[in-house]
C-alpha positions in Angstrom: 108.5 95.2 123.1 107.0 96.3 119.7 103.4 97.4 119.6 102.4 94.6 117.2 98.7 95.6 117.1 99.6 99.2 116.0 102.1 97.9 113.5 99.7 95.4 112.0 97.0 98.1 111.8 99.4 100.4 109.9 100.5 97.6 107.6 97.0 96.8 106.7 96.3 100.5 106.0 99.2 100.6 103.7 97.9 97.6 101.8 94.5 99.2 101.7 96.0 102.2 100.1 98.0 100.2 97.6 95.4 97.9 96.2 93.0 100.3 94.4 95.9 102.2 92.7 97.5 99.0 91.4 94.2 97.7 90.2 93.4 100.9 88.4 96.5 100.8 86.4 96.6 97.0 85.8 96.0 95.9 82.2 95.8 99.6 81.1 98.1 101.4 78.6 101.3 102.5 80.5 104.5 104.2 79.7 107.4 102.0 80.9 110.7 103.5 81.9 114.0 101.7 82.5 115.9 102.5 85.7 119.6 102.6 86.1 119.7 99.0 87.1 117.8 98.1 83.9 114.6 97.2 85.7 111.3 98.6 84.5 109.2 101.2 86.4 105.8 102.6 85.7 103.5 105.3 87.1 101.8 102.5 89.1 105.0 101.8 91.1 105.4 105.5 91.9 101.8 106.2 92.7 101.5 103.2 95.0 104.7 104.1 97.0 103.6 107.7 97.2 100.2 106.7 98.6 101.8 104.4 101.2 104.2 107.2 102.2 101.2 109.5 102.8 99.7 106.9 105.1 102.9 106.7 107.0 103.2 110.5 107.3 99.7 110.4 108.9 99.9 107.3 111.0 103.6 106.9 111.8 105.4 110.2 111.1 108.5 109.4 113.2 109.1 106.0 111.6 111.8 105.4 109.0 111.1 104.3 105.4 113.0 102.3 102.8 111.1 102.3 99.6 112.1 100.9 96.2 111.2 104.0 94.2 111.8 106.9 96.6 114.7 105.6 98.7 115.5 105.8 102.4 114.8 108.2 105.2 115.4 107.9 109.0 116.8 104.4 108.9 118.0 104.9 112.5 114.3 105.1 113.7 112.9 102.5 116.1 110.7 101.2 113.3 111.5 101.2 109.6 108.9 100.5 107.0 110.3 98.6 104.0 108.1 99.0 100.9 108.0 97.5 97.5 105.1 99.1 95.7 104.9 96.7 92.7 107.0 93.5 93.3 107.0 92.0 89.8 106.8 95.0 87.5 107.5 92.8 84.5 104.5 90.7 85.4 102.4 93.8 85.9 103.2 95.4 82.6 102.6 92.1 80.7 99.1 91.5 82.3 100.1 88.7 84.6 98.2 89.0 87.9 100.8 87.5 90.2 102.6 90.8 91.1 102.3 92.1 94.6 102.9 94.9 97.1 105.3 94.1 99.9 105.2 95.8 103.2 107.4 95.1 106.3 107.8 96.7 109.7 111.3 96.3 110.8 112.6 96.8 114.4 116.2 96.2 115.4 116.9 95.0 111.8 114.3 92.3 112.3 111.0 92.3 110.3 108.2 91.8 112.9 105.2 92.4 110.6 104.9 91.5 106.9 102.3 91.8 104.3 102.1 90.2 100.8 99.3 92.1 99.1 98.2 90.7 95.7 96.0 93.4 94.3 94.9 91.8 91.0 93.6 88.7 92.9 92.4 90.7 95.9 94.4 88.4 98.2 96.3 89.4 101.3 98.9 87.4 103.3 99.8 88.8 106.7 102.5 87.6 109.2 103.1 89.0 112.7 106.0 87.8 114.8 104.9 85.5 117.5 101.3 85.5 116.3 101.4 83.4 113.1 100.3 84.2 109.6 96.9 84.5 107.9 95.5 84.5 104.4 92.6 87.0 104.2 92.0 86.5 107.9 92.3 82.7 108.0 95.3 81.0 109.7 97.9 79.5 107.4 100.3 76.6 107.9 103.1 75.5 105.6 103.3 71.9 104.4 104.9 69.0 106.3 107.0 67.9 103.3 110.4 66.7 104.6 112.1 65.5 101.4 113.4 67.5 98.5 112.5 64.8 96.0 108.9 65.1 97.1 108.7 68.9 97.2 107.0 71.4 95.0 109.9 73.6 94.0 110.0 77.1 92.4 113.4 78.4 91.2 114.1 82.0 90.2 117.5 82.5 88.7 118.3 86.1 87.7 121.0 87.3 85.3 123.8 88.1 85.8 124.8 85.2 88.0 128.1 84.0 89.4 129.6 80.6 88.6 128.8 79.5 92.1 125.2 80.6 91.7 124.8 78.8 88.4 126.2 75.6 89.9 123.8 75.8 92.9 120.8 76.1 90.5 122.1 73.2 88.5 122.1 71.1 91.6 118.4 72.0 92.1 117.4 71.4 88.5 114.8 68.6 88.3 114.5 68.0 92.0 111.0 67.6 93.5 107.7 66.2 92.2 107.1 69.6 90.7 109.9 71.9 89.6 109.0 75.2 88.0 110.4 78.6 87.3 108.8 81.2 89.5 109.4 84.9 90.0 108.1 87.7 92.2 106.4 87.3 95.5 103.5 84.9 94.7 105.4 81.6 95.1 106.4 82.7 98.6 102.8 83.4 99.5 101.8 80.0 98.3 104.7 78.5 100.3 103.2 80.1 103.4 99.7 78.8 102.4 101.0 75.2 102.1 100.8 74.8 98.3 104.6 75.2 97.6 107.5 73.7 99.5 110.7 75.4 98.3 111.5 78.7 96.7 115.0 79.8 95.8 116.0 83.1 94.3 119.1 85.3 93.7 119.6 89.0 93.3 117.0 90.3 95.8 117.1 93.7 97.6 115.7 94.2 101.2 112.4 95.5 99.8 112.0 92.3 97.9 112.4 89.9 100.9 111.8 91.6 104.3 108.0 91.3 104.1 108.3 87.6 103.3 109.9 86.7 106.6 107.0 87.2 109.0 104.6 85.6 106.6 106.6 82.5 105.9 108.0 82.0 109.4 104.6 82.8 111.0 103.1 80.0 109.0 105.8 77.5 110.1 108.4 77.8 107.3 112.0 79.0 107.2 113.5 81.7 105.0 117.2 82.8 105.1 120.1 83.6 102.8 121.8 80.6 101.2 124.2 80.4 104.2 121.3 80.0 106.6 121.6 83.6 108.0 118.5 85.5 109.0 117.4 88.1 106.5 117.8 91.7 107.4 118.3 95.2 105.9 121.9 94.4 105.2 121.4 90.9 103.8 122.7 89.7 100.5 120.2 88.9 97.7 120.3 85.1 97.6 117.2 83.7 99.3 116.3 80.1 100.3 112.8 79.4 101.6 111.3 76.1 102.7 108.1 74.8 104.3 109.7 73.7 107.5 113.1 73.6 109.3 114.0 70.0 108.2 113.3 70.7 104.5 115.2 74.0 104.8 118.3 72.3 106.2 118.2 69.8 103.3 117.8 72.7 100.8 120.8 74.5 102.2 122.9 71.4 102.0 121.9 71.0 98.3 122.7 74.6 97.6 126.1 74.2 99.1 126.9 71.0 97.3 127.0 68.9 100.5 
């Protein structure tokens, strides 16, 4: 059995290390570089990840790490920490406060602790397998919305997309009582908090989605790939999240064109 108390303590220490660095660089002049995948990166991304790695070297030196900026080490360890230092670098560099730091503790390919840290807003969403999810220490529950036509929906298509992905998003266009474009981790946090009912996205990497799983599922929601498979280190990048199992099943049917 995982030592969930220890893992949560480490996850919170990682978020504590990340927040002041991200806040120090936010809305300040920054050099922006373009990575090989054409995504932007700044000194904030690198400093935040380096700080979290120093915490892990002190608190969990035998654990593995998969980080967006510095890559992977010891992925065969019993616990692997999956880190996204600035999820939403485009938001970060344009002064939008909805970027986050994502932290997951993964055991047996399953994320058991997840943190969505939102530094600019000083908000923290934590999920622990079997123990629920909390916003700044207060328990969270997802909504009871059971119908797509009544849902608050956030859609995040990313280019390039396949024809099948385009068709799936076309089937979701206009559904729900609110239907908005939404990127980065914040809509997922608001799904866990009960304010959003559906989030659909493509093109994610494990460091983009692993931390979301314990937070959303701990609050009562469901998050999988578009085929309903549990997300893991080897998952594809198409993600479907919903406030409860019934709504999630309806979402998967709509994505598949059923």
